[in-house]
C-alpha atoms as one frame of an Amber mdcrd trajectory, in Angstrom:
protein
  45.317 198.147  69.420  42.888 195.095  70.540  44.702 192.096  72.886  42.236
 189.242  72.069  41.148 188.941  67.919  38.626 187.390  66.759  39.506 185.883
  63.148  36.389 184.312  60.745  37.878 182.713  57.902  34.667 182.029  55.179
  35.300 178.795  52.593  37.548 177.338  56.524  37.476 173.977  54.777  39.204
 174.852  51.644  42.711 173.031  51.656  44.381 175.507  52.045  42.838 176.271
  54.961  46.308 174.284  57.072  48.273 177.119  55.027  46.845 179.819  56.750
  46.698 177.974  60.595  50.837 177.811  59.981  50.773 181.648  58.811  48.838
 182.683  62.375  50.631 180.309  64.393  54.236 181.770  63.329  53.024 184.866
  64.309  51.582 184.304  67.869  53.892 187.336  69.255  51.982 189.902  66.499
  48.734 188.903  66.679  46.869 187.801  69.860  44.290 186.083  68.344  41.714
 184.446  70.814  39.254 182.373  68.539  39.282 181.367  64.841  36.125 179.801
  63.456  36.385 178.181  59.929  33.029 178.245  58.857  31.595 176.493  55.741
  28.559 175.029  53.548  26.389 171.649  53.579  27.614 170.924  50.477  31.057
 171.200  51.936  31.348 169.912  54.867  32.555 166.632  55.174  35.815 168.038
  53.709  35.681 170.773  56.253  35.464 168.491  59.287  38.519 166.646  57.488
  40.525 170.457  57.546  39.391 171.199  60.646  40.516 168.241  62.376  43.964
 168.704  60.751  43.794 172.439  61.863  43.181 171.299  65.292  46.033 169.269
  65.284  48.701 171.819  64.640  46.990 174.272  67.097  47.462 171.493  69.983
  51.031 171.102  68.725  51.634 175.243  69.167  50.293 174.752  73.115  46.506
 175.306  71.904  46.924 179.301  71.547  43.415 180.399  70.381  40.669 177.907
  69.888  39.102 177.087  66.779  35.358 176.682  66.218  34.049 174.728  62.725
  30.403 176.060  62.278  28.234 176.334  59.376  26.600 179.556  61.243  28.271
 182.358  59.266  26.347 184.660  61.710  27.752 183.479  64.880  31.427 183.293
  62.936  30.995 187.294  61.858  29.280 188.329  65.502  32.401 190.493  66.673
  35.268 189.306  64.103  37.908 191.914  64.033  39.005 190.328  60.741  37.345
 188.142  58.174  39.018 186.340  55.240  36.972 184.524  52.310  38.442 181.685
  49.988  35.154 180.252  49.369  33.985 178.285  46.060  30.474 178.694  44.799
  29.723 175.391  43.031  32.965 173.620  44.793  35.297 172.019  41.846  32.414
 170.767  40.197  31.567 173.929  38.796  35.068 175.226  37.895  35.072 171.946
  35.990  31.807 173.055  34.222  33.429 176.406  33.395  36.164 175.244  31.521
  34.523 172.515  29.673  31.805 174.925  28.484  34.509 177.539  27.509  36.125
 174.392  25.924  32.831 172.955  23.541  33.363 176.883  22.149  36.640 176.120
  21.464  37.526 178.641  23.878  40.205 178.735  26.517  39.059 177.070  30.230
  40.527 179.246  32.882  38.317 179.837  36.165  39.841 183.552  36.810  39.805
 184.318  32.725  37.772 184.640  29.827  34.759 182.581  30.115  35.419 180.600
  33.257  36.799 183.594  34.921  33.526 185.576  34.117  31.098 182.720  35.217
  32.928 182.900  38.567  32.185 186.027  39.342  28.805 185.920  38.562  28.066
 182.941  40.954  30.578 184.909  43.555  29.980 188.097  44.300  25.930 188.099
  45.263  27.583 185.531  48.008  30.281 188.248  48.664  27.579 191.264  48.335
  25.773 188.746  51.512  28.852 188.733  53.699  29.283 192.020  53.009  25.922
 192.989  54.508  25.460 190.475  57.678  29.239 192.238  58.132  27.729 195.662
  58.003  24.856 194.439  61.360  27.537 192.040  62.903  31.179 193.404  62.782
  30.970 196.681  60.523  34.444 197.723  61.648  36.424 194.070  60.377  38.355
 193.911  57.830  37.791 192.097  54.764  40.779 190.311  53.595  39.673 188.946
  50.439  40.610 186.007  48.386  38.767 184.359  46.653  38.967 184.360  43.023
  38.719 185.994  40.462  39.998 188.513  43.779  40.023 191.796  41.643  36.450
 191.552  40.750  35.172 190.134  43.977  37.588 193.511  45.479  35.660 195.677
  43.059  32.259 194.557  44.094  32.780 195.213  47.724  34.079 198.547  46.811
  31.434 199.790  44.922  28.620 197.906  46.536  29.593 197.499  50.684  31.162
 199.913  53.175  33.191 197.099  54.326  36.894 198.150  54.279  38.437 195.691
  51.882  41.953 194.407  50.233  41.842 191.334  47.823  44.761 189.200  47.622
  46.497 187.175  45.271  49.209 184.649  45.132  50.842 186.150  41.824  52.978
 189.062  43.130  53.983 187.019  45.984  55.532 184.467  43.288  57.075 187.070
  41.100  58.989 188.942  43.942  60.256 185.738  45.225  60.900 184.910  41.395
  63.074 188.154  41.068  64.711 187.450  44.244  65.475 184.317  42.591  67.082
 185.556  39.909  68.660 188.488  41.304  70.480 185.775  44.018  69.263 187.814
  46.624  68.042 187.093  50.560  64.272 187.687  50.702  63.450 191.623  51.228
  66.546 192.481  49.948  65.434 193.877  46.792  61.957 196.080  46.357  59.914
 195.216  43.648  56.792 197.902  42.217  53.862 195.936  40.276  50.936 198.041
  38.763  47.620 196.493  37.105  44.661 194.683  37.491  44.729 191.136  39.712
  46.119 188.700  37.507  46.941 191.816  34.826  49.843 192.845  36.500  52.945
 194.236  35.422  56.590 194.482  36.825  57.842 198.495  36.814  60.578 198.306
  38.934  63.150 195.968  40.844  65.278 198.197  43.269  68.373 196.981  44.674
  70.731 199.013  46.221  69.553 201.574  44.758  69.564 200.187  41.406  66.756
 199.782  39.227  67.203 195.841  38.150  64.528 196.085  35.249  66.702 196.187
  32.396  68.567 193.319  33.537  65.358 191.407  34.544  64.008 192.123  30.763
  66.583 190.554  29.115  66.632 187.718  31.053  63.005 187.084  31.368  62.732
 187.167  27.699  65.417 184.101  27.629  63.927 182.214  30.118  60.731 183.492
  32.161  60.401 180.281  34.494  61.185 181.635  37.532  58.193 183.721  37.568
  55.847 181.251  36.836  53.769 179.259  39.209  53.929 175.407  39.462  50.248
 175.389  37.147  51.429 177.173  34.995  53.110 175.516  32.115  56.574 176.407
  30.580  56.390 179.290  27.502  58.421 181.607  26.285  57.832 185.431  25.511
  58.370 186.932  22.493  61.794 188.802  22.938  61.315 191.811  20.880  57.480
 192.322  22.107  58.565 192.106  25.482  61.461 194.904  24.707  59.184 196.904
  23.154  56.771 196.590  26.757  59.386 198.077  28.731  58.215 196.319  31.584
  57.368 192.265  33.139  54.297 191.139  32.482  53.092 189.007  34.854  52.809
 184.719  33.942  48.700 185.288  33.199  49.594 187.964  30.241  50.069 184.757
  28.233  46.747 183.963  27.818  46.303 187.473  25.590  49.700 187.322  23.738
  49.987 183.494  23.554  46.498 182.280  22.617  47.101 179.624  20.182  49.644
 178.144  22.135  48.099 178.027  25.294  44.624 176.899  23.304  46.533 173.803
  22.039  48.262 172.876  25.268  44.799 172.488  26.644  43.262 170.734  24.567
  45.962 168.135  24.543  45.984 168.071  28.254  42.561 167.277  28.530  42.947
 164.545  25.798  45.670 163.520  28.297  44.459 164.292  31.741  41.042 165.975
  31.577  40.725 170.085  32.456  43.239 171.794  35.256  39.732 171.550  37.183
  39.589 167.771  37.200  43.388 168.061  38.096  42.682 169.939  40.873  39.763
 167.591  42.218  42.093 164.647  42.253  44.890 166.765  44.133  42.313 167.667
  46.548  41.545 164.193  47.209  45.645 163.477  47.480  45.849 166.140  49.966
  42.806 165.243  51.813  44.062 161.710  52.112  47.009 163.139  54.007  44.698
 165.400  56.457  43.281 162.348  57.403  46.115 161.579  59.018  45.702 161.795
  62.727  49.549 161.707  63.252  49.528 164.318  60.579  50.590 167.950  62.574
  52.055 170.228  60.356  51.201 171.782  56.759  51.764 169.238  54.255  54.557
 169.183  52.053  52.063 168.856  49.093  50.071 171.483  49.717  52.670 173.310
  47.447  51.238 171.452  44.399  47.668 172.554  44.840  48.438 176.147  42.750
  48.114 178.809  45.120  51.214 178.923  47.135  51.461 182.429  49.469  47.727
 183.124  49.638  46.851 182.668  53.383  50.382 183.791  54.113  50.137 186.742
  52.693  46.833 187.102  54.486  48.007 186.433  57.821  50.996 189.136  56.796
  48.130 191.725  55.786  47.004 191.055  59.120  49.547 191.667  60.886  50.967
 194.574  59.060  47.080 196.351  59.684  47.145 195.541  63.369  50.588 196.394
  64.014  50.206 199.488  61.403  53.536 197.547  60.266  54.026 200.434  56.797
  55.735 197.641  54.992  54.940 197.245  51.189  52.427 194.547  50.005  50.686
 194.670  46.579  47.121 193.964  46.964  43.923 194.766  45.304  42.382 198.683
  46.353  41.024 201.065  44.881  42.636 202.895  42.422  42.432 206.636  43.622
  44.450 207.857  41.105  47.211 205.046  41.729  47.144 204.244  37.659  45.744
 206.893  35.903  44.808 205.611  33.024  42.492 203.598  35.018  39.034 204.854
  36.753  39.604 206.646  40.371  36.411 204.070  42.001  37.949 200.889  39.924
  39.924 198.033  42.149  43.535 197.851  41.063  46.207 195.712  41.795  49.088
 197.936  42.722  51.957 198.128  45.251  50.924 199.499  48.752  52.103 201.178
  52.254  50.069 198.862  54.631  48.787 200.953  57.544  47.143 200.476  60.901
  44.423 202.544  58.740  44.764 199.829  55.622  46.687 199.699  52.505  47.839
 203.225  50.986  48.515 202.446  46.849  51.797 204.034  45.599  51.376 206.146
  42.670  53.095 204.910  39.283  53.994 206.862  36.466  51.554 206.425  33.650
  52.153 203.831  31.234  54.061 205.142  28.290  53.096 202.221  25.460  49.383
 202.484  23.980  50.187 198.685  23.946  49.514 198.059  27.361  47.588 200.854
  28.130  44.760 199.980  25.484  45.052 196.562  26.762  44.541 197.549  30.492
  41.778 199.239  29.905  40.012 197.107  27.704  40.629 194.382  30.847  39.221
 196.869  32.962  36.160 197.304  31.383  35.866 193.563  30.578  35.654 193.947
  34.782  33.473 196.493  35.572  30.496 194.973  33.111  31.329 191.497  34.625
  30.490 193.435  38.343  27.444 195.285  36.978  26.102 191.971  35.436  27.064
 189.858  38.425  24.765 192.591  40.837  22.299 193.255  38.452  21.329 190.025
  36.700  21.170 192.140  33.046  21.856 189.991  30.281  22.809 192.496  27.544
  25.497 193.681  30.529  26.625 190.569  30.817  26.692 189.790  26.777  28.888
 193.015  26.339  31.433 191.675  28.874  31.696 188.843  27.424  32.237 190.736
  24.445  34.921 193.062  25.184  37.249 190.184  26.864  40.055 189.245  24.392
  39.617 185.422  25.547  36.010 184.941  24.329  34.637 184.054  20.816  33.011
 186.807  19.120  29.394 186.728  17.266  26.489 184.359  17.745  28.953 182.001
  19.869  29.653 184.362  22.617  25.441 184.527  22.972  25.226 180.759  22.587
  28.537 180.723  25.815  26.026 182.981  27.810  23.214 181.499  27.768  25.060
 177.801  28.649  26.930 179.143  31.363  23.485 180.824  33.068  21.766 177.776
  32.029  24.604 175.052  33.867  25.150 177.591  36.739  21.043 178.430  37.080
  21.455 177.243  40.845  23.938 179.868  41.676  22.761 182.731  39.927  19.550
 183.757  41.717  20.270 187.691  40.035  19.200 186.243  36.423  15.905 184.324
  37.893  13.999 186.853  36.077  14.971 185.270  32.391  14.221 182.176  33.596
  10.101 182.747  34.444
């Protein structure tokens, strides 16, 4: 076990970074960090400096246990790194807003990780993550890549299929789900053990064990009445159809609402857009408010306002995952890994989001019993096919593959409009899509 760790954070100027700093500072007895590098791009440099200044004050408050370097030079940050965390956003917030507005323009739901938005973000992000992996293969080939850049499942799958880097994908939805279950059962953290299985932003709670008993039937009944405890702050209240939920026999995560309640979600988005703009525009305002707080020279802790940003627990989960690997903790976390038969209904080589034992050799996925309900299996396989095609399109720049991917997604309208929205996305994102350059000649 190394006694001096170097950790690089790609997208270090993210407003989430104070949470990851706090997470590392809370684990000084577990993680012998010597160097922490924050890497960002020129377009986000001003924001990165504000975030880095707050991070330095937080580290100073803790007695300067490790150094912090803010850099544009990604190679310098990666050289000799033990862990690399990725939390970058290609095109920054304006690209997200464009995705959402493009979807709404064609009467489709605008969301950054699902449907049109998830597809577009994957096309921008996957070429960059694979470029990072190529650098890692040269500069830190034994490092672990901890990815929480969205869409996390598809980004993780791209790394699994197109690089030799050890990778784990993270999402805060399983963490929020676990905390929600603990709240519903009124138990302390860690007292209840849940098992989840599915895809990123498409998981199901399979079990919830408490004192040797599976509380899933009780939770199903309660979630049918009120799913609010399992809902992140950035998702508005909604209700499942109780008969449909009972038929599923498992608890879907909050993101399934896009597939079971699309008309309701679309109406809400249209009303929200008229009142406050798209979610991306709301996030842009939240970020400005956070950065104003971060600029306060007296602030040297993670501000509570960060919880309103929508990604609570992302960064702390990353810190815990690094600690679990470094210390061979063998704790259970819910992460994105290679399937390898854990979910029998899906390909062995694809990325899935499942409960895993985290060891010094990385995550070991827990095998789950087959999904008995065809309603689950059919939708799960459809969404995985969409993800596989989306990754393939992002790697090859093949227009037909991209069109096929969008056509499969339940949130995308079918027919000539599918080609129209694809053409619009490719044109408006041209600066970030080198793989499609051959189409523009």
